[in-house]
N, C-alpha and C positions, 0 to 999 in steps of 0.2 A: 505494501500501501504505499502511494505517496503522501507524504508529509509535508503541509502547507510551510512549516517551520523551519525546513531543512533546505539545503541547496543542492541544486541537482547543475549536470552538464547533459550533454546528449553523448552517447555512445563514442562518437566520433571526435569529443571535446568543445562542441559548441558551447557558448555560455545561454543557460536557460533563467526565464522569469516564470515563477506558476503564481498564477492569479486565484484561480479555483480549483477545489476537489472536489467539487459536490454539483457537477454538471448531470444532464439526464443521458439515456444513452449508453452507448457503449463506451466512448472517450468521453468520461468525465471529468478527466484534468485537463483545466483550460489555462496557457500561458502563451511563451514566445521565445523563439532560441534568436541568435543573434548573426545575423547574415550580415559579410561584408558591406557597410554603410548603413545598417540599421536593424531593428526587430521585427520580425515576422512571425503573425498568430500561427499557433499550433495546437492540436488536440492529442491525448494518450489517452489509454484505458487507466482503469484505477491502479493496475501493478506496473505503471510508468512505461510499459510495450507500445510502440507505434503500430506493429502489425501484428499477425500472428506468429512471425518467425523473427531472429535477430535481426534488427535493421540500426543502422547508422543512427537514427533520430531518437531510439528509445531512451529513457532517463535512469541515468545513472547518479548516484548521491555524489556528492563532490567533498571530500574531505578536506579541512584546514591544510594549507602548504606549509612545509617548514625553510625556512630560508635563512642562512647564517654562515658565515664563513670561519672556519676553526684552521687554525696552525699546528702541523703535526710535525714532532721530532721523531726521524726516523734512523733506527739503531739497525746494527746487523743483525741483532735477536730479538725485534720487535717496533715498537712505537707510542707514541703517546700524544694525544690531542689536548689542545688549550686553545680559549676564548681569544687572544690575540698573541701575536707575536712577541711582545715584551715580556708575558709571561713564559711562554714558550721557551725562549731565551734564558730566563731566569731559572728554570728549572732542567733546562739540558745541562749533559756530562760531557765529559771530553770525548766521549766516543760516539755522539753524534754525529751521522751520516748527511744529515740534509735537515730543513726545516722547510718543508711544503705548505703551502697557502692551498685551502681545498675550499669549494664553493660547493654548498649543500641546498638545493631546490627539489624537494621531494613533496609528497602527499603524506600525510599523518599514517603511519602505519605501514609504510613500501616497504618490502622486503621482509615483511614476519612471515 
């Protein structure tokens, strides 16, 4: 069931706005998808599907994104990550091989 209080995207990644989930008929979810240049109205079934089979316009819950930069001290036997370069330098040892800046941009729960 689609929840009007959650955020969704289409299966192919387009931004979605949900206006109502109590419409009549088989396509009771009303909203819009963002297409280059603007919003286009669209309807879905109460489970978020667009057709009977998997389709690019099916609704998928959009989870919050995690975006941050970390600094990783690399050693021959492992690594350690820190929130900034200054802290990575302060906690490094003479066996450090590199200090690598890593940009993280993923959905919450990705890779679990």
